[in-house]
C-alpha positions in Angstrom: 12.5 -4.8 1.5 12.9 -1.0 1.3 10.9 1.2 3.4 9.5 4.7 3.0 8.7 7.1 5.8 5.2 9.1 5.7 6.6 12.4 4.9 8.5 10.9 1.6 5.4 9.2 0.6 3.3 12.2 1.4 5.8 14.2 -1.2 5.3 11.3 -3.6 1.7 11.5 -3.7 -0.2 12.5 -7.1 3.1 11.6 -8.9 2.5 9.4 -12.4 5.3 7.1 -11.5 3.7 6.0 -8.1 1.2 3.1 -7.6 0.2 3.0 -4.1 -1.2 -0.5 -2.6 -3.3 -0.9 0.4 -2.9 -4.4 1.4 -4.7 -4.4 4.9 -6.2 -7.8 6.0 -9.9 -8.2 5.2 -10.3 -7.4 9.1 -8.1 -4.3 8.6 -9.9 -3.1 5.7 -13.5 -3.6 6.9 -12.6 -2.0 10.6 -11.3 1.4 8.6 -13.6 3.8 7.0 -10.6 5.4 5.1 -7.6 5.0 2.9 -4.5 6.8 1.7 -5.5 8.9 -1.2 -4.9 7.1 -4.4 -4.5 3.7 -3.1 -5.5 0.7 -4.7 -6.9 -1.9 -2.5 -5.2 -5.5 -3.0 -6.4 -8.2 -0.7 -3.7 -10.4 0.7 -4.1 -14.2 -0.5 -5.5 -12.8 -3.8 -2.3 -11.2 -5.2 -1.7 -13.9 -7.9 -4.9 -13.2 -9.3 -4.6 -9.4 -9.2 -1.0 -8.9 -10.3 -2.0 -8.1 -13.8 -3.5 -4.8 -12.5 -0.2 -3.8 -11.0 2.2 -1.8 -13.4 5.8 -3.1 -13.5 7.0 0.4 -14.7 6.2 2.4 -11.6 7.3 2.6 -7.9 5.0 0.4 -5.9 4.4 1.3 -2.1 2.6 -1.0 -0.1 0.8 -0.3 3.4 -0.9 -2.3 5.8 -2.1 -1.9 9.4 1.3 -1.5 10.8 3.8 -2.2 7.9 4.6 -5.7 9.3 1.3 -7.5 9.0 0.6 -8.2 5.2 3.4 -6.0 3.4 6.3 -8.1 3.9 4.5 -11.3 2.4 3.1 -9.4 -0.1 6.5 -7.5 -1.1 8.1 -10.8 -1.1 5.4 -12.3 -3.7 5.7 -9.2 -5.8 9.6 -9.6 -5.8 9.2 -13.2 -7.0 6.8 -11.8 -9.8 9.6 -9.5 -11.3 8.4 -6.3 -9.7 11.7 -4.6 -8.5 10.8 -0.9 -7.4 8.9 -2.0 -4.2 8.8 0.0 -0.5 6.8 -0.6 2.3 5.5 2.3 4.5 7.1 2.3 7.6 4.3 1.9 10.5 1.8 1.4 7.9 -1.8 3.0 8.1 -1.5 3.4 11.7 1.5 5.9 11.5 -0.1 7.6 8.4 -3.4 8.8 10.3 -3.1 12.4 11.7 -3.6 16.0 10.7 -0.5 16.3 8.4 -1.2 13.2 6.6 -5.1 13.0 6.0 -6.7 9.9 4.4 -10.0 9.8 2.0 -13.2 8.1 2.7 -12.8 4.5 1.0 -14.9 3.1 -1.5 -17.5 0.6 0.5 -17.7 -2.6 -1.1 
């Protein structure tokens, strides 16, 4: 599993070949009011139902609470589905939060 640090991910944000996936657990998602800008929500345990919404021709970056909770399992599942350009954000959303790495309000569901 390849990882990416927050500085590199910040430089990738907004690039057309990036698909950013917020894969925090249901509790992690509910307990937060924010997400990384441009991130798409994919709930762990429902990946097979949502996989058709993930582009195979883009660089996929996954993040969860700390980079070690949901990400390894979801990255493994995606790899089995044929996705090859996968990265996990080192330290997850916890590492991202901060003045230089702002988050945006998430959509409430």
